[in-house]
N, CA, C and O atoms as a GROMACS GRO file, in nm:
protein
  380
    1MET      N    1  -2.634   4.124   2.290
    1MET     CA    2  -2.661   4.155   2.426
    1MET      C    3  -2.534   4.230   2.477
    1MET      O    4  -2.422   4.181   2.466
    2ASP      N    5  -2.558   4.352   2.533
    2ASP     CA    6  -2.451   4.430   2.591
    2ASP      C    7  -2.438   4.387   2.749
    2ASP      O    8  -2.537   4.354   2.813
    3ILE      N    9  -2.326   4.388   2.795
    3ILE     CA   10  -2.303   4.358   2.937
    3ILE      C   11  -2.242   4.484   3.004
    3ILE      O   12  -2.134   4.531   2.966
    4ASP      N   13  -2.309   4.532   3.099
    4ASP     CA   14  -2.262   4.650   3.173
    4ASP      C   15  -2.142   4.614   3.262
    4ASP      O   16  -2.150   4.530   3.351
    5LEU      N   17  -2.034   4.678   3.235
    5LEU     CA   18  -1.906   4.646   3.303
    5LEU      C   19  -1.897   4.700   3.441
    5LEU      O   20  -1.805   4.664   3.514
    6SER      N   21  -1.987   4.783   3.481
    6SER     CA   22  -1.988   4.836   3.624
    6SER      C   23  -2.053   4.741   3.712
    6SER      O   24  -2.053   4.763   3.833
    7LYS      N   25  -2.108   4.639   3.662
    7LYS     CA   26  -2.173   4.536   3.748
    7LYS      C   27  -2.097   4.402   3.742
    7LYS      O   28  -2.014   4.381   3.653
    8PRO      N   29  -2.123   4.316   3.832
    8PRO     CA   30  -2.056   4.181   3.838
    8PRO      C   31  -2.086   4.110   3.703
    8PRO      O   32  -2.194   4.130   3.647
    9LEU      N   33  -1.996   4.031   3.655
    9LEU     CA   34  -2.016   3.959   3.534
    9LEU      C   35  -2.122   3.853   3.544
    9LEU      O   36  -2.136   3.793   3.651
   10PRO      N   37  -2.197   3.827   3.440
   10PRO     CA   38  -2.296   3.716   3.443
   10PRO      C   39  -2.232   3.583   3.469
   10PRO      O   40  -2.114   3.564   3.439
   11ASP      N   41  -2.306   3.492   3.524
   11ASP     CA   42  -2.258   3.355   3.551
   11ASP      C   43  -2.199   3.293   3.430
   11ASP      O   44  -2.097   3.225   3.441
   12GLU      N   45  -2.259   3.311   3.311
   12GLU     CA   46  -2.208   3.253   3.186
   12GLU      C   47  -2.063   3.288   3.156
   12GLU      O   48  -1.982   3.208   3.110
   13VAL      N   49  -2.037   3.430   3.188
   13VAL     CA   50  -1.908   3.482   3.155
   13VAL      C   51  -1.810   3.428   3.264
   13VAL      O   52  -1.695   3.394   3.234
   14VAL      N   53  -1.853   3.422   3.378
   14VAL     CA   54  -1.765   3.369   3.494
   14VAL      C   55  -1.726   3.228   3.462
   14VAL      O   56  -1.611   3.191   3.485
   15PHE      N   57  -1.817   3.146   3.409
   15PHE     CA   58  -1.787   3.009   3.366
   15PHE      C   59  -1.674   3.008   3.262
   15PHE      O   60  -1.579   2.930   3.271
   16ILE      N   61  -1.689   3.099   3.161
   16ILE     CA   62  -1.583   3.100   3.054
   16ILE      C   63  -1.447   3.152   3.112
   16ILE      O   64  -1.340   3.111   3.067
   17LEU      N   65  -1.454   3.238   3.208
   17LEU     CA   66  -1.327   3.275   3.278
   17LEU      C   67  -1.263   3.155   3.347
   17LEU      O   68  -1.143   3.131   3.339
   18GLN      N   69  -1.344   3.086   3.411
   18GLN     CA   70  -1.300   2.966   3.480
   18GLN      C   71  -1.245   2.858   3.386
   18GLN      O   72  -1.150   2.786   3.418
   19ALA      N   73  -1.307   2.850   3.272
   19ALA     CA   74  -1.262   2.758   3.164
   19ALA      C   75  -1.128   2.798   3.118
   19ALA      O   76  -1.039   2.715   3.101
   20LYS      N   77  -1.111   2.927   3.098
   20LYS     CA   78  -0.979   2.979   3.043
   20LYS      C   79  -0.878   2.950   3.148
   20LYS      O   80  -0.771   2.899   3.113
   21ALA      N   81  -0.903   2.978   3.279
   21ALA     CA   82  -0.805   2.941   3.384
   21ALA      C   83  -0.768   2.789   3.379
   21ALA      O   84  -0.652   2.752   3.394
   22TYR      N   85  -0.862   2.711   3.358
   22TYR     CA   86  -0.842   2.561   3.348
   22TYR      C   87  -0.754   2.528   3.230
   22TYR      O   88  -0.666   2.442   3.235
   23GLU      N   89  -0.786   2.605   3.117
   23GLU     CA   90  -0.700   2.583   2.994
   23GLU      C   91  -0.550   2.620   3.030
   23GLU      O   92  -0.456   2.549   2.993
   24PHE      N   93  -0.537   2.718   3.095
   24PHE     CA   94  -0.395   2.767   3.135
   24PHE      C   95  -0.332   2.658   3.223
   24PHE      O   96  -0.215   2.621   3.209
   25GLN      N   97  -0.418   2.607   3.318
   25GLN     CA   98  -0.362   2.505   3.408
   25GLN      C   99  -0.327   2.378   3.339
   25GLN      O  100  -0.225   2.318   3.372
   26LYS      N  101  -0.406   2.335   3.245
   26LYS     CA  102  -0.368   2.216   3.156
   26LYS      C  103  -0.248   2.240   3.081
   26LYS      O  104  -0.178   2.144   3.048
   27ASP      N  105  -0.216   2.365   3.050
   27ASP     CA  106  -0.090   2.393   2.978
   27ASP      C  107   0.036   2.413   3.078
   27ASP      O  108   0.146   2.453   3.040
   28GLY      N  109   0.007   2.384   3.198
   28GLY     CA  110   0.117   2.390   3.300
   28GLY      C  111   0.122   2.512   3.386
   28GLY      O  112   0.211   2.521   3.471
   29VAL      N  113   0.034   2.606   3.371
   29VAL     CA  114   0.027   2.732   3.452
   29VAL      C  115  -0.069   2.702   3.561
   29VAL      O  116  -0.190   2.719   3.542
   30GLU      N  117  -0.020   2.655   3.681
   30GLU     CA  118  -0.117   2.609   3.786
   30GLU      C  119  -0.166   2.720   3.877
   30GLU      O  120  -0.264   2.700   3.949
   31LYS      N  121  -0.102   2.834   3.878
   31LYS     CA  122  -0.141   2.930   3.983
   31LYS      C  123  -0.232   3.045   3.928
   31LYS      O  124  -0.258   3.141   4.001
   32ILE      N  125  -0.277   3.038   3.809
   32ILE     CA  126  -0.365   3.139   3.755
   32ILE      C  127  -0.515   3.102   3.785
   32ILE      O  128  -0.560   2.989   3.767
   33VAL      N  129  -0.584   3.205   3.829
   33VAL     CA  130  -0.724   3.191   3.860
   33VAL      C  131  -0.817   3.284   3.782
   33VAL      O  132  -0.775   3.386   3.728
   34ALA      N  133  -0.938   3.247   3.779
   34ALA     CA  134  -1.041   3.330   3.690
   34ALA      C  135  -1.035   3.473   3.734
   34ALA      O  136  -1.039   3.562   3.649
   35ALA      N  137  -1.024   3.501   3.870
   35ALA     CA  138  -1.031   3.641   3.912
   35ALA      C  139  -0.919   3.720   3.866
   35ALA      O  140  -0.936   3.841   3.851
   36GLU      N  141  -0.795   3.662   3.837
   36GLU     CA  142  -0.685   3.737   3.786
   36GLU      C  143  -0.702   3.765   3.633
   36GLU      O  144  -0.657   3.866   3.580
   37ILE      N  145  -0.766   3.676   3.570
   37ILE     CA  146  -0.797   3.693   3.426
   37ILE      C  147  -0.900   3.810   3.417
   37ILE      O  148  -0.884   3.897   3.332
   38GLU      N  149  -0.999   3.812   3.500
   38GLU     CA  150  -1.103   3.912   3.501
   38GLU      C  151  -1.036   4.047   3.536
   38GLU      O  152  -1.060   4.148   3.470
   39ASP      N  153  -0.951   4.046   3.638
   39ASP     CA  154  -0.882   4.174   3.673
   39ASP      C  155  -0.802   4.233   3.552
   39ASP      O  156  -0.806   4.353   3.524
   40TYR      N  157  -0.732   4.143   3.485
   40TYR     CA  158  -0.656   4.189   3.364
   40TYR      C  159  -0.756   4.251   3.253
   40TYR      O  160  -0.727   4.357   3.198
   41LEU      N  161  -0.866   4.185   3.226
   41LEU     CA  162  -0.953   4.219   3.121
   41LEU      C  163  -1.016   4.358   3.169
   41LEU      O  164  -1.019   4.452   3.089
   42ARG      N  165  -1.065   4.372   3.294
   42ARG     CA  166  -1.125   4.492   3.337
   42ARG      C  167  -1.031   4.610   3.337
   42ARG      O  168  -1.068   4.721   3.298
   43ASN      N  169  -0.904   4.583   3.383
   43ASN     CA  170  -0.807   4.698   3.390
   43ASN      C  171  -0.732   4.736   3.272
   43ASN      O  172  -0.676   4.846   3.264
   44VAL      N  173  -0.728   4.638   3.167
   44VAL     CA  174  -0.655   4.667   3.048
   44VAL      C  175  -0.745   4.661   2.930
   44VAL      O  176  -0.765   4.765   2.868
   45VAL      N  177  -0.798   4.557   2.896
   45VAL     CA  178  -0.875   4.533   2.770
   45VAL      C  179  -0.999   4.615   2.766
   45VAL      O  180  -1.030   4.677   2.664
   46TRP      N  181  -1.076   4.617   2.881
   46TRP     CA  182  -1.203   4.680   2.890
   46TRP      C  183  -1.197   4.815   2.968
   46TRP      O  184  -1.301   4.873   3.000
   47ARG      N  185  -1.086   4.859   2.996
   47ARG     CA  186  -1.071   4.974   3.079
   47ARG      C  187  -1.151   5.102   3.039
   47ARG      O  188  -1.203   5.172   3.125
   48ASN      N  189  -1.158   5.129   2.912
   48ASN     CA  190  -1.229   5.255   2.870
   48ASN      C  191  -1.373   5.224   2.824
   48ASN      O  192  -1.437   5.307   2.760
   49LYS      N  193  -1.421   5.107   2.854
   49LYS     CA  194  -1.556   5.068   2.802
   49LYS      C  195  -1.653   5.069   2.919
   49LYS      O  196  -1.618   5.041   3.034
   50ILE      N  197  -1.784   5.105   2.883
   50ILE     CA  198  -1.882   5.104   2.988
   50ILE      C  199  -1.965   4.972   2.976
   50ILE      O  200  -2.012   4.915   3.074
   51ALA      N  201  -1.978   4.928   2.848
   51ALA     CA  202  -2.048   4.808   2.820
   51ALA      C  203  -1.981   4.738   2.702
   51ALA      O  204  -1.915   4.803   2.621
   52ILE      N  205  -1.998   4.609   2.692
   52ILE     CA  206  -1.941   4.530   2.584
   52ILE      C  207  -2.042   4.415   2.541
   52ILE      O  208  -2.120   4.364   2.622
   53THR      N  209  -2.037   4.381   2.423
   53THR     CA  210  -2.130   4.270   2.378
   53THR      C  211  -2.075   4.132   2.436
   53THR      O  212  -1.956   4.112   2.459
   54PHE      N  213  -2.168   4.050   2.454
   54PHE     CA  214  -2.133   3.916   2.503
   54PHE      C  215  -2.039   3.848   2.414
   54PHE      O  216  -1.942   3.792   2.464
   55CYS      N  217  -2.060   3.848   2.286
   55CYS     CA  218  -1.969   3.789   2.189
   55CYS      C  219  -1.826   3.848   2.196
   55CYS      O  220  -1.728   3.773   2.192
   56ASP      N  221  -1.816   3.981   2.205
   56ASP     CA  222  -1.686   4.045   2.213
   56ASP      C  223  -1.614   4.009   2.347
   56ASP      O  224  -1.492   3.995   2.353
   57MET      N  225  -1.692   3.996   2.448
   57MET     CA  226  -1.638   3.958   2.582
   57MET      C  227  -1.583   3.814   2.574
   57MET      O  228  -1.474   3.785   2.624
   58ILE      N  229  -1.651   3.734   2.517
   58ILE     CA  230  -1.609   3.587   2.504
   58ILE      C  231  -1.482   3.573   2.419
   58ILE      O  232  -1.388   3.499   2.450
   59ASP      N  233  -1.485   3.653   2.304
   59ASP     CA  234  -1.370   3.654   2.217
   59ASP      C  235  -1.246   3.706   2.292
   59ASP      O  236  -1.137   3.652   2.277
   60ASP      N  237  -1.267   3.813   2.373
   60ASP     CA  238  -1.153   3.863   2.439
   60ASP      C  239  -1.090   3.765   2.539
   60ASP      O  240  -0.969   3.756   2.554
   61ILE      N  241  -1.179   3.692   2.607
   61ILE     CA  242  -1.131   3.592   2.705
   61ILE      C  243  -1.068   3.470   2.632
   61ILE      O  244  -0.961   3.423   2.672
   62MET      N  245  -1.133   3.420   2.530
   62MET     CA  246  -1.074   3.307   2.460
   62MET      C  247  -0.942   3.329   2.379
   62MET      O  248  -0.863   3.238   2.352
   63SER      N  249  -0.927   3.456   2.344
   63SER     CA  250  -0.807   3.488   2.264
   63SER      C  251  -0.695   3.520   2.353
   63SER      O  252  -0.582   3.528   2.305
   64LEU      N  253  -0.713   3.538   2.476
   64LEU     CA  254  -0.601   3.578   2.575
   64LEU      C  255  -0.492   3.475   2.584
   64LEU      O  256  -0.515   3.357   2.609
   65GLN      N  257  -0.373   3.524   2.565
   65GLN     CA  258  -0.253   3.437   2.575
   65GLN      C  259  -0.200   3.448   2.715
   65GLN      O  260  -0.214   3.554   2.776
   66PHE      N  261  -0.141   3.345   2.769
   66PHE     CA  262  -0.083   3.350   2.907
   66PHE      C  263   0.031   3.448   2.904
   66PHE      O  264   0.043   3.524   3.000
   67SER      N  265   0.113   3.454   2.808
   67SER     CA  266   0.224   3.554   2.810
   67SER      C  267   0.175   3.694   2.840
   67SER      O  268   0.242   3.769   2.911
   68THR      N  269   0.057   3.731   2.787
   68THR     CA  270   0.000   3.865   2.798
   68THR      C  271  -0.038   3.893   2.947
   68THR      O  272  -0.005   3.995   3.008
   69ILE      N  273  -0.110   3.792   2.999
   69ILE     CA  274  -0.157   3.818   3.141
   69ILE      C  275  -0.040   3.798   3.237
   69ILE      O  276  -0.042   3.859   3.345
   70PHE      N  277   0.063   3.717   3.205
   70PHE     CA  278   0.180   3.712   3.295
   70PHE      C  279   0.249   3.838   3.299
   70PHE      O  280   0.292   3.874   3.408
   71GLU      N  281   0.268   3.914   3.193
   71GLU     CA  282   0.324   4.046   3.196
   71GLU      C  283   0.252   4.140   3.278
   71GLU      O  284   0.311   4.215   3.355
   72TYR      N  285   0.120   4.138   3.263
   72TYR     CA  286   0.030   4.224   3.348
   72TYR      C  287   0.038   4.190   3.495
   72TYR      O  288   0.041   4.281   3.577
   73LEU      N  289   0.042   4.065   3.532
   73LEU     CA  290   0.054   4.028   3.674
   73LEU      C  291   0.195   4.060   3.724
   73LEU      O  292   0.210   4.099   3.839
   74GLN      N  293   0.297   4.044   3.644
   74GLN     CA  294   0.431   4.080   3.686
   74GLN      C  295   0.443   4.230   3.715
   74GLN      O  296   0.503   4.272   3.814
   75ALA      N  297   0.388   4.308   3.628
   75ALA     CA  298   0.385   4.452   3.645
   75ALA      C  299   0.300   4.486   3.764
   75ALA      O  300   0.340   4.579   3.835
   76LYS      N  301   0.195   4.429   3.794
   76LYS     CA  302   0.116   4.450   3.906
   76LYS      C  303   0.187   4.429   4.039
   76LYS      O  304   0.182   4.509   4.132
   77VAL      N  305   0.257   4.309   4.039
   77VAL     CA  306   0.333   4.286   4.160
   77VAL      C  307   0.443   4.381   4.182
   77VAL      O  308   0.469   4.416   4.297
   78ILE      N  309   0.512   4.425   4.080
   78ILE     CA  310   0.622   4.524   4.100
   78ILE      C  311   0.562   4.660   4.148
   78ILE      O  312   0.623   4.729   4.229
   79LYS      N  313   0.446   4.695   4.097
   79LYS     CA  314   0.384   4.821   4.134
   79LYS      C  315   0.338   4.808   4.286
   79LYS      O  316   0.354   4.904   4.363
   80GLU      N  317   0.282   4.691   4.328
   80GLU     CA  318   0.240   4.678   4.461
   80GLU      C  319   0.369   4.682   4.559
   80GLU      O  320   0.365   4.738   4.669
   81ALA      N  321   0.476   4.621   4.511
   81ALA     CA  322   0.597   4.612   4.593
   81ALA      C  323   0.655   4.752   4.620
   81ALA      O  324   0.715   4.777   4.725
   82GLU      N  325   0.637   4.839   4.525
   82GLU     CA  326   0.692   4.977   4.539
   82GLU      C  327   0.631   5.051   4.651
   82GLU      O  328   0.693   5.145   4.702
   83THR      N  329   0.510   5.015   4.696
   83THR     CA  330   0.442   5.077   4.813
   83THR      C  331   0.478   5.017   4.946
   83THR      O  332   0.437   5.069   5.050
   84LYS      N  333   0.553   4.909   4.945
   84LYS     CA  334   0.588   4.838   5.066
   84LYS      C  335   0.725   4.892   5.123
   84LYS      O  336   0.804   4.956   5.052
   85ASN      N  337   0.747   4.862   5.256
   85ASN     CA  338   0.870   4.887   5.314
   85ASN      C  339   0.957   4.767   5.314
   85ASN      O  340   0.906   4.656   5.300
   86LEU      N  341   1.086   4.782   5.329
   86LEU     CA  342   1.174   4.662   5.329
   86LEU      C  343   1.149   4.566   5.437
   86LEU      O  344   1.180   4.448   5.423
   87ALA      N  345   1.090   4.613   5.549
   87ALA     CA  346   1.049   4.523   5.659
   87ALA      C  347   0.940   4.424   5.612
   87ALA      O  348   0.935   4.311   5.661
   88ASP      N  349   0.856   4.464   5.521
   88ASP     CA  350   0.747   4.384   5.464
   88ASP      C  351   0.806   4.260   5.400
   88ASP      O  352   0.737   4.158   5.389
   89PHE      N  353   0.928   4.264   5.360
   89PHE     CA  354   0.990   4.156   5.286
   89PHE      C  355   1.087   4.073   5.370
   89PHE      O  356   1.155   3.985   5.317
   90GLN      N  357   1.094   4.101   5.501
   90GLN     CA  358   1.187   4.045   5.593
   90GLN      C  359   1.184   3.892   5.594
   90GLN      O  360   1.286   3.824   5.601
   91SER      N  361   1.062   3.845   5.587
   91SER     CA  362   1.047   3.691   5.594
   91SER      C  363   1.107   3.625   5.469
   91SER      O  364   1.150   3.510   5.474
   92LEU      N  365   1.109   3.698   5.356
   92LEU     CA  366   1.174   3.648   5.229
   92LEU      C  367   1.325   3.656   5.245
   92LEU      O  368   1.395   3.562   5.209
   93ILE      N  369   1.375   3.764   5.297
   93ILE     CA  370   1.511   3.804   5.306
   93ILE      C  371   1.584   3.698   5.389
   93ILE      O  372   1.692   3.648   5.353
   94MET      N  373   1.519   3.664   5.504
   94MET     CA  374   1.573   3.575   5.606
   94MET      C  375   1.584   3.434   5.566
   94MET      O  376   1.653   3.360   5.637
   95LYS      N  377   1.524   3.386   5.460
   95LYS     CA  378   1.520   3.251   5.420
   95LYS      C  379   1.654   3.205   5.355
   95LYS      O  380   1.667   3.090   5.315
   0.00000   0.00000   0.00000
């Protein structure tokens, strides 16, 4: 069964994403959520794909290591920070 990546993910896949986030939380990574895992997969792993089989999708999710998604999230934060002004960080600077 091919899943169209231009559409929202089926409930079964969302459940697997939530299970993976829970797995990370059990390993001590409390701040990761399913939406961040989906964001990584859509923007990196599945970026050039239009559709993917259900089995390949599940394999991509379950084989994901936290270190990989951490590097992605770290780069994403740095990229977002580049578009901000110093004033946007004033509350952090003043602490």
